[in-house]
C-alpha positions, 0 to 999 in steps of 0.5 A: 030150358028146352033145346031143339035138335036144330039148336044143338046142331047149330051150336055144334057147328058154331063150336066146330067153326070156333075150333077151326079158327083156333086151329088156324091161329095155332097153325100161324105159330107152327108156320113161324116155327117152320120159317124161323127155328125156335128154341124149345123154351120159346115153343113152350112159352108160345103154347102156354100163352095160346092155351089160356087164349083158346080157353077164353075164346071157348068160354066167351062163345059158350056164354054167348051161344050156350046162353051161359051154360057150358056143355061138354059137347061144345069142347068136343065140337071145338076139338073136332073143328081144330082136328078138321083144320089140322088134317085138311088145311093144316097139312097144306099150310105146313107143306107151303110154309116148308116150301117157302122156307126152302125157297127163301133160303135158296134165294138168300144163298144166291144173294150171298153168292152174288152180292155178299161174297164179292163185297167180302173179297173187296173189303179184304183186298182194301184192308190188305192195301190199307194196313201197310199204309197205317203201319207206316203212318204209325211208325212215322208219327212215333219218330216225329213225336220223339224228335219234337219231345221237349224236356220239362222245365227244371224245378226251382228252389225258392229261398225264404228265411235261409231255408229252401222250400222245394216247390212241388216237392214231396211232403213240403220238406225244407232244407237249410241253405248257405246262399240266399238266392234263387237257384236251379236244381241240378 
């Protein structure tokens, strides 16, 4: 297939735009990393997930734009587009994201001073006032429980055929009895 210079330059420009777009998408991960600190493992996982996505996008564009043929200058053009984004708008978005993070944390500190700290003091004061009350209630309930404690009923022995069956006794032991009547156990 014969390609004119115009076709090659158009493809270079299109892949540079794809690289610019991929640089922007990667920059979204960078902005999230600036706003919310990530552990290194999460950063590595994000990078590992982004690379196959970028490869898939480049493959799809090479199939569509390059008519099924992948050329090295497609990849170089995409890298150039990503680098162009990183060194132009990438610096600006990084600066803006860092500025937003600083403003957000300053705002949260102000909210903490205005709302959270007074609420903490209020709850601490309420707990200091309520704690003795609950202690007194607990002591009174223990005294009341001791006063109303009722002893359990005594277990009865039942006489049957001149032997006592100890109802509820251990192992169902039997003892011989001289008297043939029901009596209370002492």
